C-alpha positions, -999 to +999 in steps of 0.1 A: +393-303-447+419-309-421+453-303-436+485-317-421+466-340-398+481-375-399+457-405-395+463-443-395+445-476-395+444-474-357+423-442-359+398-459-382+396-490-359+392-469-328+364-449-344+346-479-358+349-499-326+338-532-343+341-565-324+375-583-324+360-612-344+355-588-374+390-573-372+405-608-368+385-621-398+395-592-422+431-590-411+444-609-441+416-597-464+426-561-466+446-549-496+462-516-491+469-494-522+502-477-513+509-441-520+473-432-529+481-397-541+511-407-562+500-439-579+462-435-582+435-409-584+414-412-552+382-411-573+389-442-593+373-475-587+403-493-571+386-492-537+358-514-527+346-546-511+342-578-531+326-609-516+311-643-524+284-662-504+278-699-505+245-715-513+234-710-476+242-673-478+273-677-456+303-656-463+328-676-484+353-649-496+359-612-488+384-587-502+386-551-490+406-527-511+414-494-495+441-467-498+470-466-474+455-444-446+475-411-444+449-384-440+412-375-436+403-384-472+420-418-472+406-425-437+371-417-449+374-441-479+386-468-455+357-462-431+333-463-460+346-497-472+350-512-437+313-503-430+303-523-461+326-552-451+311-552-416+276-552-429+285-582-451+303-599-422+272-595-400+248-606-427+232-571-429+230-571-467+204-546-479+199-528-512+229-509-525+215-474-522+206-479-485+241-493-477+258-465-496+238-439-476+248-456-443+284-457-453+285-421-464+269-411-431+296-430-413+323-410-432+307-377-422+303-388-386+340-397-384+349-362-397+325-344-375+327-364-342+359-384-340+382-358-354+367-331-332+374-352-301+409-360-313+418-324-321+405-312-287+429-335-268 
């Protein structure tokens, strides 16, 4: 765990490096839970991605609930949920266990690769 290391939504966006069309699309679909350590337990089910598809399997509605990004744990939760949202946005909808494994891997990669680079600067 990296203590005392401040992170933000910009760190998450820089790491994920998704196309601008995705970030523009989700800009008004992100719901931040403020003060994640005061108001909620980080393990509860307040975080996630909810979506609706139309009859042609086109994305009709998307809501992304993530904690306010303040540290490693909240950044990892956001990365996990943004990975799901991006998969949905690009039509890469697979079975849940496969998507969960990919999202968890993304969290670990962030911790091991992005933070190592950021700390070495």
